[in-house]
C-alpha positions in Angstrom: -13.7 2.5 -35.3 -15.3 0.3 -37.9 -16.2 -3.2 -37.0 -13.7 -5.9 -37.8 -16.6 -7.6 -39.7 -16.4 -4.7 -42.2 -15.7 -6.5 -45.5 -13.2 -3.8 -46.5 -11.0 -4.6 -43.4 -8.5 -7.1 -44.5 -5.7 -8.9 -42.6 -7.5 -9.9 -39.4 -8.5 -12.9 -37.4 -11.9 -13.6 -35.9 -12.2 -16.1 -33.1 -15.6 -17.7 -33.4 -17.4 -19.9 -30.9 -19.2 -22.7 -32.8 -21.3 -23.7 -29.8 -21.6 -27.3 -28.4 -22.5 -28.9 -31.7 -26.0 -28.1 -33.0 -25.4 -25.6 -35.9 -28.6 -23.9 -35.1 -27.0 -22.6 -31.9 -24.5 -20.4 -33.9 -25.0 -16.7 -33.4 -25.9 -14.4 -36.3 -22.6 -12.7 -35.9 -20.8 -16.0 -36.1 -22.6 -16.8 -39.3 -21.6 -13.4 -40.8 -18.0 -14.0 -39.8 -17.9 -17.5 -41.4 -19.4 -16.1 -44.6 -16.6 -13.5 -44.8 -13.8 -16.0 -44.3 -10.9 -16.6 -46.6 -9.4 -19.2 -44.3 -11.1 -21.2 -41.6 -8.8 -22.8 -39.0 -11.1 -25.2 -37.1 -11.1 -27.7 -34.2 -12.2 -31.3 -34.6 -15.3 -30.9 -32.4 -17.0 -28.5 -34.8 -20.0 -30.2 -36.5 -19.7 -30.6 -40.2 -23.0 -28.9 -40.7 -21.5 -25.6 -39.6 -19.4 -25.4 -42.7 -22.4 -24.8 -44.9 -21.9 -21.1 -44.0 -18.3 -21.1 -45.2 -17.7 -19.9 -48.8 -16.7 -22.7 -51.2 -13.6 -20.7 -52.1 -12.3 -20.5 -48.5 -9.4 -22.7 -47.4 -10.3 -25.0 -44.5 -7.6 -26.2 -42.2 -8.2 -28.7 -39.4 -6.1 -28.5 -36.3 -8.1 -31.3 -34.6 -6.6 -32.5 -31.3 -7.2 -35.8 -29.6 -6.0 -36.8 -26.1 -2.2 -37.5 -26.2 -2.2 -37.0 -30.0 -2.0 -33.4 -31.1 -1.7 -32.7 -34.8 -0.2 -29.3 -34.1 1.1 -27.7 -30.9 -0.6 -24.6 -29.6 2.4 -22.5 -30.6 2.2 -24.0 -34.1 -1.5 -23.1 -34.4 -0.8 -19.6 -33.3 2.0 -19.3 -35.9 -0.4 -20.7 -38.6 -3.1 -18.1 -37.8 -0.6 -15.2 -37.8 1.0 -16.3 -41.1 -2.3 -16.4 -42.9 -3.4 -13.0 -41.5 -0.2 -11.5 -42.7 -1.2 -12.3 -46.3 -4.2 -10.0 -45.9 -6.6 -12.9 -45.4 -9.7 -12.8 -43.2 -9.0 -15.8 -40.9 -11.8 -17.3 -38.9 -10.5 -19.4 -36.0 -13.5 -21.7 -35.4 -13.6 -23.3 -32.0 -16.1 -25.6 -30.3 -18.2 -24.1 -27.5 -16.9 -20.6 -26.5 -13.4 -19.5 -27.3 -12.8 -18.2 -23.8 -14.1 -21.2 -21.9 -11.4 -23.9 -22.0 -10.8 -23.0 -25.6 -7.3 -21.5 -25.4 -8.8 -18.4 -27.1 -6.9 -16.2 -24.7 -3.5 -17.6 -25.9 -4.5 -17.1 -29.5 -5.6 -13.5 -28.9 -2.2 -12.8 -27.2 -0.3 -14.3 -30.2 -2.2 -12.2 -32.7 -1.8 -9.0 -30.7 1.9 -9.7 -30.2 2.2 -9.8 -34.0 0.5 -6.4 -34.3 -2.6 -7.8 -36.0 -6.2 -7.2 -35.4 -8.4 -9.7 -33.7 -12.1 -10.0 -32.7 -13.8 -12.6 -30.5 -17.4 -13.7 -31.2 -18.7 -15.8 -28.2 -20.4 -19.1 -28.6 -22.8 -21.1 -26.5 -20.5 -23.0 -24.1 -20.9 -26.8 -23.8 -22.1 -26.5 -20.2 -25.0 -24.2 -21.2 -26.0 -26.0 -24.3 -25.8 -29.5 -22.8 -27.6 -28.5 -19.6 -30.4 -26.8 -21.5 -31.0 -29.9 -23.6 -31.2 -32.0 -20.5 -33.6 -29.4 -18.8 -31.0 -29.1 -16.1 -30.7 -25.6 -14.6 -27.2 -24.9 -13.5 -28.5 -22.3 -11.0 -31.8 -22.2 -9.2 -33.0 -19.8 -6.5 -34.0 -22.7 -4.2 -31.1 -25.0 -4.9 -27.9 -23.4 -6.2 -26.7 -19.8 -6.1 -23.2 -20.6 -7.4 -21.7 -22.5 -10.4 -18.1 -23.3 -11.0 -16.4 -24.6 -14.2 -13.2 -26.7 -14.0 -11.1 -28.7 -16.5 -10.8 -32.4 -15.6 -7.6 -32.9 -17.7 -5.3 -30.4 -16.0 -1.9 -31.7 -14.8 -1.6 -32.3 -11.1 -5.3 -32.9 -10.7 -4.9 -34.4 -7.2 -3.1 -31.3 -6.0 -5.7 -28.8 -7.2 -7.9 -27.2 -4.5 -11.5 -27.8 -5.4 -12.7 -27.4 -1.8 -16.1 -25.8 -1.7 -16.9 -26.0 -5.4 -19.5 -28.8 -5.0 -22.0 -29.4 -2.3 -25.2 -27.8 -0.9 -26.2 -24.8 -2.8 -23.3 -25.1 -5.3 -23.0 -26.6 -8.8 -19.8 -27.9 -10.3 -19.3 -28.5 -14.0 -16.3 -30.5 -15.2 -15.2 -30.2 -18.8 -13.1 -32.9 -20.3 -13.6 -35.1 -17.3 -14.6 -38.5 -18.8 -11.2 -40.1 -18.8 -10.5 -39.1 -15.2 -14.0 -39.5 -13.9 -13.1 -42.0 -11.3 -10.2 -39.9 -10.0 -12.4 -36.8 -10.0 -15.1 -38.6 -7.9 -12.4 -39.9 -5.5 -10.9 -36.4 -5.2 -14.2 -34.7 -4.5 -15.2 -37.3 -1.9 -11.8 -37.0 -0.2 -12.4 -33.3 0.0 -15.6 -33.9 1.9 -18.3 -33.9 -0.9 -21.2 -36.2 -0.1 -20.8 -39.5 -2.0 -24.6 -39.5 -2.5 -24.7 -36.1 -4.3 -26.3 -36.3 -7.7 -24.2 -36.2 -10.9 -25.3 -35.9 -14.5 -23.1 -37.1 -17.4 -24.0 -35.3 -20.5 -22.5 -36.9 -23.6 -22.5 -35.4 -27.1 -24.9 -32.7 -25.9 -27.0 -31.0 -28.7 -25.7 -33.5 -31.2 -27.4 -36.6 -32.8 -26.9 -39.6 -30.4 -26.6 -37.4 -27.3 -27.1 -39.1 -24.0 -27.8 -37.8 -20.5 -27.2 -40.1 -17.6 -27.7 -39.5 -13.9 -25.9 -41.2 -11.0 -24.4 -40.6 -7.6 -20.9 -39.3 -7.1 -19.7 -42.6 -5.6 -20.9 -44.5 -8.7 -19.6 -42.0 -11.3 -16.5 -44.0 -12.4 -18.5 -47.2 -12.7 -21.2 -45.5 -14.7 -18.7 -44.1 -17.2 -17.2 -47.6 -17.7 -20.6 -49.4 -17.8 -22.0 -47.1 -20.4 -18.8 -46.6 -22.3 -19.1 -42.9 -22.1 -17.0 -41.1 -24.7 -15.9 -37.5 -25.2 -17.2 -34.9 -25.8 -19.0 -35.0 -22.5 -19.4 -32.9 -19.4 -20.1 -33.8 -15.7 -22.5 -31.7 -13.7 -22.4 -32.3 -9.9 -24.9 -30.8 -7.5 -28.5 -30.8 -6.2 -29.8 -29.1 -9.4 -29.2 -32.4 -11.2 -32.3 -33.7 -9.5 -34.4 -30.9 -11.2 -33.6 -32.2 -14.7 -36.4 -33.8 -16.7 -35.6 -37.4 -15.8 -38.6 -38.8 -17.6 -37.8 -37.4 -21.0 -34.2 -36.4 -20.9 -32.2 -38.5 -18.4 -31.7 -42.2 -18.0 -31.5 -42.7 -14.3 -28.7 -45.0 -13.4 -28.1 -44.1 -9.8 -27.6 -46.6 -7.1 -30.0 -46.0 -4.2 -29.1 -43.0 -2.0 -29.6 -45.1 1.2 -26.6 -47.2 0.2 -24.5 -44.3 1.3 -26.4 -43.3 4.4 
């Protein structure tokens, strides 16, 4: 079967991961897909510099979402993609990070398949990987962490979710979209038995101009977010590996002293 990137194959959608922000982190296959696009349906977190790879003749449609203010529902976005593909267009659905890591890519693939249309997914560098690399923060380490988990901090019923065992000795927890609920997340983890003195990194605008990497302790997480006016996009990394990050060059250490919690 020919690749869906075959220029002779019309009427298809390509879900493309744009990475965490830095356009240099696009894959070669992602660039090829963008160059083939007739229509680009993109998220708001995609850096403007990525669009240099999109033909001037291509139609660009923003479906940017903000907390509590969505321009289009997910069903409407699905319908928009399907409608354009049915015209014979090559539609690139451009998503920040990776389409299958909190990107709703699975829902969009299901919608396209249900319409009997062709779809391909091109992965991108997820925010956790890109932001952690910039901060020289290994998410796993043979001596410190043999497991890493990813959770969304904006899900409904946060307090009822079972995160037991996701953070602690030998484990790393990465929270996407957790800035707004940072205090509640910290309270939840401590209530579940996580050490209040465990290290936390707050990685804001990772790989983008103006990025910040901050380090604190779990008990001080909510205060740090307020003090520093941390804004999305940002991720939280919780675990002992945070202490391995390059504090001198990449992290601003804002932690209260660990003995305060001993």
